[in-house]
C-alpha positions, 0 to 999 in steps of 0.5 A: 110854874108856881112857887108859893111865898108865906105873903103877898109882899114877899111875891111881890119882893121877888117879882122886883127882884127877878125883875132886876135880873130880866126874869120876868114873873107875876104874882098870881093867886094860888090855886086852893089844890097847891095851897100850903098854908101862907096868904095864897099867892104865888110868883108864876115863872117860866120852868128855866127861871126857877134856879134863879127865883129860889137864888133870888129868894134866898139873897132877900131872905124869901122863905118858899112854901112850895113849888109847883106845876100846873097843867091849866095855864 
């Protein structure tokens, strides 16, 4: 599962916040077919971590541009 954000900085901030909550994530390039503006970076997480990631984004003021699943990862 991917969460697209506005900038690489926001992706890194979210990764750090999630790490502090014990949730694994990775900053990855957003596949072109899913890009919705921004810098082209997303946070890759497990599907079960989605609600925690959305909560983390709210806590640190990160705007989520989109959430999507991908079968090729």
